C-alpha positions in Angstrom: 100.0 88.2 95.7 102.3 88.1 98.9 102.0 86.3 101.9 105.1 87.6 104.2 104.4 85.2 107.6 105.2 82.3 108.0 104.5 79.7 110.8 104.3 76.2 111.9 101.1 74.4 111.7 101.3 71.0 113.8 97.8 68.7 113.1 99.0 66.5 115.6 98.5 68.8 118.7 94.6 68.6 119.9 93.0 71.9 120.2 92.6 71.8 124.1 96.2 71.0 124.7 96.9 74.2 121.3 94.0 76.3 123.7 96.5 76.3 126.6 99.3 76.7 124.8 98.3 79.9 123.1 97.1 81.6 126.3 94.6 83.1 124.8 90.8 84.1 126.1 88.4 82.0 123.7 85.3 84.2 123.7 84.3 82.2 121.2 84.0 78.6 121.5 85.2 76.5 117.8 82.5 73.9 118.5 80.3 77.0 117.6 81.9 77.7 114.5 82.4 75.8 111.0 85.1 75.5 108.2 83.3 77.8 105.2 82.4 75.2 102.2 85.7 74.6 99.8 88.2 75.7 102.2 90.7 73.0 103.0 90.2 71.3 107.0 93.7 69.9 106.3 97.2 70.6 105.0 97.6 69.1 101.5 101.0 68.4 100.3 101.9 68.7 96.6 100.9 64.9 95.8 97.5 65.4 97.7 98.6 63.5 101.0 97.5 64.8 104.1 100.7 66.6 106.2 100.5 66.6 109.9 103.4 69.4 110.1 104.1 72.2 108.2 105.3 75.8 107.8 102.5 77.2 106.1 103.0 81.5 104.4 100.2 84.0 105.2 98.9 87.4 105.1 96.4 89.8 105.8 98.1 93.4 105.7 96.1 93.5 101.9 92.8 93.3 103.3 92.7 95.7 106.3 89.7 97.9 106.5 87.8 95.3 104.0 85.1 93.0 104.9 85.2 89.5 106.0 82.3 88.8 103.3 84.1 90.8 100.3 87.5 88.7 101.2 86.0 85.2 101.2 84.9 86.1 97.2 88.7 86.0 96.7 89.2 82.1 97.9 91.0 80.3 95.5 93.2 76.7 95.4 96.3 79.5 96.0 94.6 82.1 98.0 93.6 80.2 101.0 91.5 81.4 104.1 92.6 81.2 107.3 90.9 79.1 109.7 90.0 79.4 113.7 92.5 76.7 114.3 95.1 79.2 112.1 93.9 82.2 114.4 95.6 80.1 117.3 99.0 78.9 115.6 99.0 82.9 115.2 98.2 83.9 119.2 100.9 81.4 119.9 103.4 82.1 117.3 102.5 86.5 116.4 101.5 88.4 119.2 104.0 91.1 117.8 101.6 91.1 114.8 98.3 91.1 116.8 99.8 94.0 119.0 99.6 96.5 116.0 96.4 94.9 114.4 93.5 91.9 114.3 93.5 88.9 112.1 90.1 87.9 110.7 89.6 84.1 110.1 87.6 84.4 106.9 87.8 80.1 106.6 85.3 79.6 109.3 82.2 81.0 110.3 80.2 81.5 113.6 76.2 81.1 112.3 75.5 82.9 109.1 76.6 86.5 109.8 79.9 86.0 111.8 83.4 85.3 111.9 86.2 84.7 114.3 89.0 87.5 114.9 92.2 86.8 117.0 93.8 90.2 118.5 94.6 92.2 121.4 93.7 95.3 121.6 95.0 97.0 124.8 94.1 93.6 126.6 96.6 91.8 128.8 96.4 89.2 126.4 95.0 87.8 122.9 92.0 86.6 122.7 89.5 85.2 119.6 85.9 86.8 119.4 83.5 87.4 116.4 82.9 90.2 114.5 79.9 91.0 111.5 81.3 89.5 108.1 79.7 93.0 106.4 81.5 95.0 108.5 85.0 97.2 108.2 87.1 97.8 110.8 90.2 99.8 109.9 92.9 97.6 112.3 91.4 94.3 110.9 92.5 92.5 107.8 91.3 88.9 106.7 93.9 86.6 106.7 94.5 83.8 103.8 97.7 81.2 103.1 99.1 80.2 100.0 98.8 76.5 98.7 102.8 76.0 99.3 103.5 74.2 102.2 106.7 73.0 103.9 106.6 69.8 105.1 108.3 69.7 108.5 108.5 65.5 110.5 
């Protein structure tokens, strides 16, 4: 599996500050979403300790047009589903990707049948909305990251 994209994730930035930096429309509030069972809530280093900042490597291309519910079944310790906050970091650091495709965030759920996604799709700025986990959208793909992280001080 290829994780072609990289981005800095800084877990010291609070969600309200992260939302301001993203300059993104939030159609769904993260308070209404949860992290799926088994998905790590924090970045962990090779020693198992929590990292505050790291570069993560992620991808979505292999999942374009696939259902989130099916992609979730492929989650492993080295193929980790992206969560809501990962989508905010994508909106900050990868607007170029969002002009072409949407990224489903299968590591988060909003109720039983919805998952958030980040996209642009002709709007003036990115947005985070929710979609049905059982629907297929040809220009959206579920995002996953690898387990290898580069700690940043």
